[in-house]
C-alpha positions in Angstrom: 49.1 1.2 36.6 49.2 4.3 34.9 47.0 5.2 32.5 48.5 5.4 28.8 49.2 8.9 27.7 46.8 10.6 24.9 47.5 14.2 23.3 44.1 15.4 25.6 45.6 14.0 28.4 49.0 15.8 28.1 47.2 18.8 27.1 45.6 18.9 30.3 48.0 18.3 32.3 50.2 21.5 30.7 47.4 23.3 31.3 47.7 23.1 35.1 50.7 25.4 34.6 50.2 27.4 31.5 47.1 30.0 31.8 45.5 30.3 28.2 45.2 34.4 28.3 48.0 36.6 28.8 48.2 40.0 28.3 50.6 39.4 24.8 47.7 37.2 23.4 44.8 38.1 21.3 44.2 33.9 20.8 45.7 31.9 22.7 46.5 28.4 22.3 44.2 25.7 21.1 42.9 27.3 18.0 44.9 26.9 14.8 47.2 29.5 15.3 47.9 32.2 18.4 47.6 35.6 17.4 50.0 37.4 19.4 49.5 41.3 20.2 53.3 42.6 19.1 55.1 45.7 20.2 57.4 47.9 17.8 60.2 45.4 17.7 60.4 41.7 18.9 63.4 39.7 19.4 62.8 35.6 18.6 65.2 32.9 19.1 64.7 29.1 18.9 66.5 26.2 20.6 66.5 22.4 20.7 67.0 20.6 23.7 67.7 16.6 23.2 68.4 13.8 25.5 71.7 12.2 25.3 72.8 15.6 23.4 72.0 18.5 25.8 70.7 16.3 28.8 70.4 13.1 30.6 67.5 11.8 32.1 70.1 9.6 34.8 70.5 13.1 36.6 68.1 15.5 35.1 64.8 15.3 37.0 61.9 16.2 35.2 61.2 19.7 36.6 64.7 20.5 36.0 64.8 19.2 32.1 61.6 21.7 31.8 63.3 24.8 33.4 66.3 24.7 31.4 64.8 24.1 28.1 63.1 27.4 29.0 65.8 28.7 30.5 68.3 29.0 27.6 65.7 30.2 25.2 65.3 33.1 27.8 69.0 33.6 28.3 69.1 34.5 24.7 66.4 37.5 24.9 68.5 38.8 27.3 71.2 39.1 25.6 69.4 41.1 23.3 68.4 43.2 26.0 64.9 42.0 25.9 62.3 40.7 28.1 60.8 37.6 27.6 57.1 37.3 26.7 55.7 34.4 25.0 56.9 30.9 23.8 55.9 28.2 21.3 56.7 24.5 22.7 57.6 21.3 20.3 57.3 18.0 22.4 58.7 14.3 21.0 57.8 12.2 23.7 59.5 8.5 23.9 57.8 5.1 25.4 58.4 5.7 29.3 57.3 8.8 29.9 53.9 8.9 31.7 51.8 11.7 33.3 53.6 11.8 36.8 56.6 12.7 34.9 55.1 15.4 32.4 53.4 17.3 35.3 57.0 17.6 37.3 58.6 18.6 33.9 55.5 21.2 33.0 55.7 22.4 37.0 59.4 23.4 36.2 59.1 24.9 33.2 55.7 26.5 34.4 57.8 28.3 37.0 60.2 29.4 35.1 57.6 30.8 32.4 55.4 32.5 35.7 58.6 34.2 37.1 59.3 35.9 33.7 55.1 36.4 32.9 55.8 34.3 29.7 52.9 32.8 28.2 52.9 29.7 25.9 51.1 30.1 23.1 51.2 26.7 21.6 53.5 24.1 20.1 53.4 20.5 18.6 53.7 17.1 20.2 54.5 13.7 19.0 56.0 10.3 19.6 60.1 10.5 19.3 62.6 8.0 19.8 64.2 9.6 22.4 63.2 13.0 24.5 62.9 15.9 21.8 62.2 19.4 23.1 62.1 22.6 20.8 60.9 25.8 22.0 61.0 29.5 20.3 60.7 32.6 22.3 59.3 35.8 21.6 60.5 38.9 23.6 59.8 42.5 23.9 62.5 44.9 23.0 62.5 48.7 22.6 63.9 50.1 19.1 66.5 52.4 20.9 67.7 50.0 23.4 69.0 46.9 21.1 72.1 45.3 21.6 73.5 43.0 19.7 77.2 41.4 19.1 80.0 43.1 16.6 79.1 46.6 18.3 82.7 46.6 20.1 85.7 49.0 19.3 89.2 49.0 20.1 89.9 50.2 23.5 86.3 48.8 24.4 86.3 47.4 28.5 85.4 43.6 28.3 82.7 42.7 31.1 81.1 39.5 32.3 77.8 39.4 34.1 77.4 35.6 35.8 79.8 33.2 36.6 82.6 31.1 34.0 83.0 27.4 34.0 80.8 26.2 36.3 78.5 24.6 34.1 81.1 22.9 32.5 82.2 21.3 35.7 78.7 20.6 36.8 78.5 18.8 33.5 82.3 16.6 34.4 81.2 15.6 37.7 77.4 14.7 37.1 78.6 12.4 34.2 81.1 10.9 36.4 79.1 10.7 40.0 76.0 11.0 38.8 73.3 12.7 41.5 75.9 11.5 44.0 77.8 14.8 42.7 75.2 17.4 43.8 76.5 17.0 47.8 80.3 17.8 46.6 79.7 20.3 43.8 77.0 22.1 44.6 77.1 25.0 42.8 78.6 23.7 39.7 75.6 21.2 39.8 73.0 23.9 39.5 75.1 25.9 37.1 74.4 22.9 34.9 71.2 21.9 35.6 69.0 25.4 36.3 71.2 28.2 35.0 69.9 31.3 35.7 69.2 34.0 33.0 70.1 37.5 33.3 67.3 39.1 32.2 67.5 42.4 34.3 70.9 42.6 33.8 70.4 42.9 29.8 67.4 45.2 30.3 70.0 47.5 32.1 72.5 47.4 29.9 70.1 47.8 27.2 69.0 51.3 28.9 72.6 52.3 29.4 73.1 52.7 25.8 69.8 54.5 24.8 72.0 58.0 24.9 74.9 56.8 24.0 76.7 53.9 22.0 75.2 50.9 23.4 77.5 48.1 24.9 77.8 45.0 22.4 76.2 42.0 24.0 75.5 38.2 23.6 75.2 35.1 25.9 77.7 32.6 26.7 76.7 29.1 25.8 79.7 27.8 24.6 82.1 28.9 26.1 84.1 31.8 26.3 87.0 31.1 24.1 84.5 30.3 21.3 82.0 33.7 22.2 84.2 36.3 22.6 85.3 35.6 18.6 81.5 36.3 18.2 81.0 39.3 20.1 84.2 40.8 18.7 82.5 40.3 14.7 85.7 38.0 14.4 84.3 35.2 12.4 85.7 35.4 9.0 82.5 36.6 7.1 81.4 38.7 9.5 84.9 40.5 9.8 85.3 41.1 6.0 81.7 42.4 5.8 82.5 45.0 8.7 86.3 45.4 8.2 87.7 45.0 11.2 90.1 42.9 12.7 89.6 43.4 16.4 91.3 41.2 19.0 91.0 41.1 22.7 93.4 41.5 26.0 92.1 39.2 29.1 92.8 39.8 32.3 91.1 36.4 34.2 93.4 36.0 37.6 92.5 32.8 39.1 91.2 34.0 42.1 88.2 35.9 39.8 86.9 32.0 39.1 84.4 30.1 41.1 86.0 28.1 44.1 84.4 24.9 42.7 86.2 25.6 39.2 89.6 26.2 40.7 89.1 23.2 42.8 87.5 20.9 39.9 90.6 21.8 37.7 93.2 21.2 40.6 91.8 17.8 41.1 92.2 16.9 37.6 95.5 18.5 37.2 94.3 21.3 34.5 94.6 25.0 34.5 91.6 26.9 35.9 91.8 29.2 33.5 91.8 27.5 30.6 88.6 25.3 31.7 87.2 28.7 32.6 87.4 30.0 29.1 86.5 26.5 27.8 83.0 26.7 29.9 80.1 25.9 28.1 76.8 26.8 28.7 77.6 29.0 31.1 74.5 31.6 30.2 76.2 34.5 31.6 76.7 37.8 29.5 79.4 38.8 27.6 79.7 42.1 26.7 81.9 45.4 25.6 81.2 48.8 26.0 83.2 52.5 26.3 85.6 52.9 29.0 83.8 55.7 30.9 80.2 53.4 30.6 81.9 50.9 32.7 81.9 52.6 36.3 78.0 53.6 36.2 77.3 49.7 34.6 79.8 48.6 37.7 77.5 50.7 40.1 74.1 49.6 38.6 75.2 45.8 38.3 77.6 44.5 41.4 77.7 41.1 39.3 79.5 43.0 36.9 83.2 41.9 36.4 85.6 43.6 33.9 87.7 41.1 32.3 90.3 43.1 29.9 90.4 45.1 26.9 88.9 45.0 23.1 92.4 45.5 21.1 92.6 46.2 17.2 95.5 43.4 16.9 93.1 40.3 15.3 94.2 38.0 18.5 93.0 37.0 21.7 95.4 37.2 24.6 94.8 35.6 28.2 97.0 36.8 31.0 99.8 37.5 28.4 99.2 34.3 26.1 97.7 33.3 23.6 94.9 31.2 23.5 96.3 28.9 21.3 94.3 25.1 21.9 91.8 26.6 24.0 88.3 26.0 22.2 84.7 26.2 23.4 82.4 23.7 22.6 81.5 22.8 19.2 78.5 20.1 18.2 80.3 19.3 15.0 83.8 19.6 16.1 
């Protein structure tokens, strides 16, 4: 019979994967507060990762849950052109979670933290009715290399770094088939279960804007159809504040899409381009930049794909048609 959980046993398990000393720390976890050595500028992001809202234990392994909970936060840092440095972890644990499960969970999260040289600086533990994860991550960023949304201009080139639509397909097939889906839809399942944050690409895009107007950038977490208006500052409050009326002409031929997105859409009788636009949890980088900046960026980032231009129309078109009823993800819709 497995030993019952205690805070001490959980913290001892966690300590196997997260060192207590780090270059970013003056005082690490274990005191009332960590004390973090900061650069001049920091970017900070917080995300919830909740059972049966963001993931299901039915087909996520413990290691994949730990990995993805941290990865989605790292992606936000990448979208600012930052390098992740440290994070806190709030963990609510339901009945049925044991130390072997936690060991796997911390191993997945710890491997990703080690890859990016991140320190776990603190957090909190609690019982909860379902598995509840809350992470806040800090990243180092140079003040002259800040990337934000809303910095685009009419005539700019739109681009993506990463894949569109794969994670949506992964979610659909995992919901329908469970772990059996991994055999027939490997790329889609991997995109949903273990997304890859585009940290190096974000840093390179930030450096490209050091001596010019920097690109506008964000990560795609709710689908391109919902996130592109955010990039362009088309939300009502931001648009009125900036006095902008930007739009976009997207060019997304089916041949640009991941093969598994096309295959799934065709099997379901759906439009592959629309499915890619709806997306959700792609964690690709979506940006726009001056046209003369695009060729050197493409040379430096082979995965960067042009997908259209920014217009002053106030509307978004794709392949010559309005988006219409194509929407991304909204938790409260």
